[in-house]
PAZA-885180 format. One record per atom (N, C-alpha, C): residue number from 0; residue in one letter; chain; atom name; x, y, z. Coordinates in steps of 0.1 Angstrom, whole numbers. Layout:
<sites>
(NUM, A, A, CA, (X, Y, Z));
...
</sites>
This chain:
<sites>
(0, M, A, N, (435, -760, -209));
(0, M, A, CA, (420, -757, -218));
(0, M, A, C, (414, -763, -206));
(1, D, A, N, (402, -757, -207));
(1, D, A, CA, (391, -767, -200));
(1, D, A, C, (385, -779, -206));
(2, G, A, N, (373, -782, -202));
(2, G, A, CA, (365, -790, -212));
(2, G, A, C, (356, -787, -224));
(3, V, A, N, (353, -772, -221));
(3, V, A, CA, (349, -767, -236));
(3, V, A, C, (357, -768, -246));
(4, T, A, N, (369, -766, -242));
(4, T, A, CA, (380, -762, -249));
(4, T, A, C, (386, -777, -259));
(5, E, A, N, (383, -784, -243));
(5, E, A, CA, (389, -798, -255));
(5, E, A, C, (378, -801, -262));
(6, A, A, N, (365, -801, -264));
(6, A, A, CA, (355, -805, -271));
(6, A, A, C, (356, -797, -280));
(7, A, A, N, (357, -786, -282));
(7, A, A, CA, (362, -778, -295));
(7, A, A, C, (372, -784, -304));
(8, A, A, N, (383, -786, -294));
(8, A, A, CA, (391, -793, -304));
(8, A, A, C, (389, -804, -308));
(9, V, A, N, (382, -815, -302));
(9, V, A, CA, (378, -828, -308));
(9, V, A, C, (369, -825, -322));
(10, V, A, N, (362, -816, -317));
(10, V, A, CA, (347, -812, -331));
(10, V, A, C, (356, -807, -341));
(11, L, A, N, (362, -798, -338));
(11, L, A, CA, (373, -788, -348));
(11, L, A, C, (378, -800, -358));
(12, A, A, N, (389, -812, -351));
(12, A, A, CA, (393, -821, -357));
(12, A, A, C, (386, -830, -363));
(13, G, A, N, (374, -831, -359));
(13, G, A, CA, (365, -840, -364));
(13, G, A, C, (361, -831, -377));
(14, L, A, N, (356, -826, -377));
(14, L, A, CA, (349, -817, -388));
(14, L, A, C, (357, -813, -396));
(15, S, A, N, (371, -811, -397));
(15, S, A, CA, (380, -805, -404));
(15, S, A, C, (385, -817, -414));
(16, F, A, N, (387, -829, -405));
(16, F, A, CA, (389, -840, -412));
(16, F, A, C, (380, -849, -424));
(17, T, A, N, (363, -846, -419));
(17, T, A, CA, (354, -852, -425));
(17, T, A, C, (350, -840, -438));
(18, L, A, N, (355, -829, -439));
(18, L, A, CA, (354, -820, -449));
(18, L, A, C, (367, -821, -458));
(19, A, A, N, (377, -828, -451));
(19, A, A, CA, (389, -831, -462));
(19, A, A, C, (387, -840, -470));
(20, A, A, N, (380, -849, -459));
(20, A, A, CA, (379, -866, -470));
(20, A, A, C, (371, -857, -482));
(21, V, A, N, (362, -851, -479));
(21, V, A, CA, (353, -849, -488));
(21, V, A, C, (358, -844, -501));
(22, G, A, N, (364, -833, -498));
(22, G, A, CA, (373, -826, -504));
(22, G, A, C, (380, -834, -513));
(23, G, A, N, (390, -844, -509));
(23, G, A, CA, (399, -849, -515));
(23, G, A, C, (389, -859, -527));
(24, A, A, N, (381, -866, -517));
(24, A, A, CA, (376, -874, -531));
(24, A, A, C, (366, -866, -545));
(25, A, A, N, (363, -855, -539));
(25, A, A, CA, (359, -846, -549));
(25, A, A, C, (373, -841, -561));
(26, A, A, N, (380, -837, -549));
(26, A, A, CA, (394, -834, -563));
(26, A, A, C, (396, -847, -569));
(27, A, A, N, (396, -861, -566));
(27, A, A, CA, (400, -869, -574));
(27, A, A, C, (389, -870, -583));
(28, R, A, N, (380, -871, -583));
(28, R, A, CA, (369, -876, -590));
(28, R, A, C, (366, -862, -600));
(29, Y, A, N, (369, -854, -599));
(29, Y, A, CA, (365, -840, -608));
(29, Y, A, C, (374, -837, -612));
(30, S, A, N, (391, -841, -609));
(30, S, A, CA, (400, -834, -611));
(30, S, A, C, (406, -819, -609));
(31, D, A, N, (400, -817, -602));
(31, D, A, CA, (399, -803, -598));
(31, D, A, C, (413, -797, -587));
(32, R, A, N, (418, -788, -591));
(32, R, A, CA, (432, -787, -580));
(32, R, A, C, (426, -774, -570));
(33, R, A, N, (418, -767, -569));
(33, R, A, CA, (411, -761, -560));
(33, R, A, C, (405, -769, -551));
(34, L, A, N, (396, -779, -554));
(34, L, A, CA, (395, -787, -544));
(34, L, A, C, (404, -793, -540));
(35, A, A, N, (412, -797, -541));
(35, A, A, CA, (427, -805, -538));
(35, A, A, C, (430, -793, -525));
(36, L, A, N, (434, -786, -529));
(36, L, A, CA, (440, -773, -517));
(36, L, A, C, (428, -770, -512));
(37, I, A, N, (417, -771, -510));
(37, I, A, CA, (410, -769, -502));
(37, I, A, C, (407, -779, -489));
(38, A, A, N, (409, -790, -495));
(38, A, A, CA, (412, -803, -486));
(38, A, A, C, (424, -803, -481));
(39, A, A, N, (434, -800, -484));
(39, A, A, CA, (447, -794, -475));
(39, A, A, C, (446, -788, -464));
(40, G, A, N, (438, -776, -469));
(40, G, A, CA, (437, -766, -459));
(40, G, A, C, (428, -772, -445));
(41, L, A, N, (416, -779, -449));
(41, L, A, CA, (407, -783, -438));
(41, L, A, C, (414, -791, -430));
(42, G, A, N, (425, -801, -438));
(42, G, A, CA, (433, -811, -432));
(42, G, A, C, (441, -804, -424));
(43, S, A, N, (452, -793, -426));
(43, S, A, CA, (459, -788, -416));
(43, S, A, C, (454, -780, -404));
(44, I, A, N, (440, -774, -406));
(44, I, A, CA, (433, -769, -396));
(44, I, A, C, (431, -780, -384));
(45, G, A, N, (425, -794, -389));
(45, G, A, CA, (425, -803, -385));
(45, G, A, C, (435, -811, -373));
(46, V, A, N, (448, -806, -381));
(46, V, A, CA, (463, -812, -374));
(46, V, A, C, (459, -803, -360));
(47, V, A, N, (456, -788, -363));
(47, V, A, CA, (462, -781, -355));
(47, V, A, C, (452, -783, -339));
(48, G, A, N, (434, -789, -345));
(48, G, A, CA, (427, -795, -339));
(48, G, A, C, (434, -807, -323));
(49, V, A, N, (437, -814, -333));
(49, V, A, CA, (449, -828, -330));
(49, V, A, C, (456, -823, -319));
(50, L, A, N, (467, -814, -325));
(50, L, A, CA, (479, -810, -318));
(50, L, A, C, (474, -805, -304));
(51, G, A, N, (465, -799, -305));
(51, G, A, CA, (459, -784, -294));
(51, G, A, C, (454, -799, -283));
(52, L, A, N, (450, -807, -289));
(52, L, A, CA, (441, -815, -278));
(52, L, A, C, (450, -824, -272));
(53, L, A, N, (460, -828, -281));
(53, L, A, CA, (471, -838, -276));
(53, L, A, C, (484, -828, -264));
(54, H, A, N, (482, -815, -267));
(54, H, A, CA, (493, -812, -260));
(54, H, A, C, (480, -807, -239));
(55, E, A, N, (465, -808, -244));
(55, E, A, CA, (464, -808, -229));
(55, E, A, C, (462, -818, -226));
(56, I, A, N, (462, -831, -234));
(56, I, A, CA, (463, -848, -227));
(56, I, A, C, (471, -856, -223));
(57, S, A, N, (486, -849, -231));
(57, S, A, CA, (497, -857, -223));
(57, S, A, C, (510, -842, -226));
(58, P, A, N, (514, -847, -210));
(58, P, A, CA, (524, -833, -210));
(58, P, A, C, (537, -833, -219));
(59, A, A, N, (537, -845, -224));
(59, A, A, CA, (549, -850, -233));
(59, A, A, C, (554, -834, -244));
(60, Y, A, N, (544, -834, -247));
(60, Y, A, CA, (538, -824, -257));
(60, Y, A, C, (540, -806, -252));
(61, G, A, N, (549, -799, -259));
(61, G, A, CA, (551, -787, -252));
(61, G, A, C, (546, -777, -258));
(62, G, A, N, (550, -763, -253));
(62, G, A, CA, (544, -750, -256));
(62, G, A, C, (541, -746, -269));
(63, P, A, N, (551, -755, -280));
(63, P, A, CA, (546, -752, -295));
(63, P, A, C, (534, -755, -297));
(64, F, A, N, (526, -765, -290));
(64, F, A, CA, (512, -772, -298));
(64, F, A, C, (502, -766, -291));
(65, A, A, N, (503, -757, -280));
(65, A, A, CA, (491, -751, -275));
(65, A, A, C, (484, -743, -282));
(66, V, A, N, (471, -744, -280));
(66, V, A, CA, (461, -737, -288));
(66, V, A, C, (452, -729, -277));
(67, D, A, N, (452, -720, -277));
(67, D, A, CA, (444, -712, -265));
(67, D, A, C, (428, -711, -269));
(68, S, A, N, (417, -710, -263));
(68, S, A, CA, (406, -708, -263));
(68, S, A, C, (403, -700, -274));
(69, T, A, N, (405, -689, -274));
(69, T, A, CA, (399, -683, -288));
(69, T, A, C, (401, -688, -299));
(70, P, A, N, (416, -688, -307));
(70, P, A, CA, (415, -691, -315));
(70, P, A, C, (414, -703, -318));
(71, L, A, N, (412, -715, -312));
(71, L, A, CA, (407, -725, -315));
(71, L, A, C, (388, -726, -319));
(72, L, A, N, (383, -718, -310));
(72, L, A, CA, (368, -715, -313));
(72, L, A, C, (367, -708, -328));
(73, V, A, N, (377, -691, -329));
(73, V, A, CA, (377, -689, -341));
(73, V, A, C, (379, -700, -352));
(74, L, A, N, (387, -706, -352));
(74, L, A, CA, (388, -719, -361));
(74, L, A, C, (376, -729, -364));
(75, L, A, N, (371, -735, -351));
(75, L, A, CA, (354, -745, -354));
(75, L, A, C, (347, -732, -357));
(76, L, A, N, (344, -721, -360));
(76, L, A, CA, (335, -712, -363));
(76, L, A, C, (336, -713, -379));
(77, A, A, N, (347, -709, -381));
(77, A, A, CA, (349, -711, -394));
(77, A, A, C, (353, -724, -406));
(78, V, A, N, (353, -734, -399));
(78, V, A, CA, (347, -746, -405));
(78, V, A, C, (336, -750, -405));
(79, A, A, N, (329, -747, -390));
(79, A, A, CA, (315, -748, -394));
(79, A, A, C, (307, -745, -403));
(80, L, A, N, (310, -730, -406));
(80, L, A, CA, (306, -718, -417));
(80, L, A, C, (304, -725, -432));
(81, L, A, N, (321, -737, -433));
(81, L, A, CA, (325, -745, -446));
(81, L, A, C, (314, -751, -446));
(82, Y, A, N, (310, -760, -434));
(82, Y, A, CA, (304, -775, -434));
(82, Y, A, C, (290, -769, -438));
(83, L, A, N, (286, -759, -433));
(83, L, A, CA, (271, -756, -436));
(83, L, A, C, (273, -749, -448));
(84, A, A, N, (279, -743, -456));
(84, A, A, CA, (277, -740, -470));
(84, A, A, C, (277, -755, -476));
(85, V, A, N, (287, -766, -474));
(85, V, A, CA, (289, -776, -480));
(85, V, A, C, (275, -785, -480));
(86, A, A, N, (270, -784, -469));
(86, A, A, CA, (257, -791, -464));
(86, A, A, C, (242, -783, -472));
(87, T, A, N, (244, -770, -473));
(87, T, A, CA, (230, -766, -477));
(87, T, A, C, (230, -764, -490));
(88, G, A, N, (241, -770, -499));
(88, G, A, CA, (239, -768, -515));
(88, G, A, C, (243, -756, -523));
(89, G, A, N, (238, -758, -533));
(89, G, A, CA, (240, -744, -544));
(89, G, A, C, (224, -737, -541));
(90, P, A, N, (225, -724, -552));
(90, P, A, CA, (212, -718, -552));
(90, P, A, C, (203, -726, -558));
(91, R, A, N, (190, -720, -551));
(91, R, A, CA, (173, -731, -555));
(91, R, A, C, (171, -722, -569));
(92, A, A, N, (162, -729, -577));
(92, A, A, CA, (158, -726, -589));
(92, A, A, C, (147, -718, -581));
(93, P, A, N, (141, -707, -589));
(93, P, A, CA, (132, -698, -584));
(93, P, A, C, (116, -703, -587));
(94, A, A, N, (107, -698, -578));
(94, A, A, CA, (95, -705, -579));
(94, A, A, C, (89, -696, -590));
(95, R, A, N, (80, -704, -600));
(95, R, A, CA, (69, -695, -612));
(95, R, A, C, (59, -695, -606));
</sites>
């Protein structure tokens, strides 16, 4: 991984775990299993980012934790789109 991919791994892990925490809090508050499943999925995507970064930082982690830059950037794009969906909110009321 080069510097760009390492940065993408850090951003992927940070965004994923942030959204997973928000989803977990919402699932606990509203007792909704769908939100809990989304939070678990985002947490697992964050784990992929952390393991990919650990593979590059430490030689102790072998090939199973290697993440190429293309799949990592696709995962980052998917999480960024989810983050945008959460940040923008729901539909706006029509103007009269």
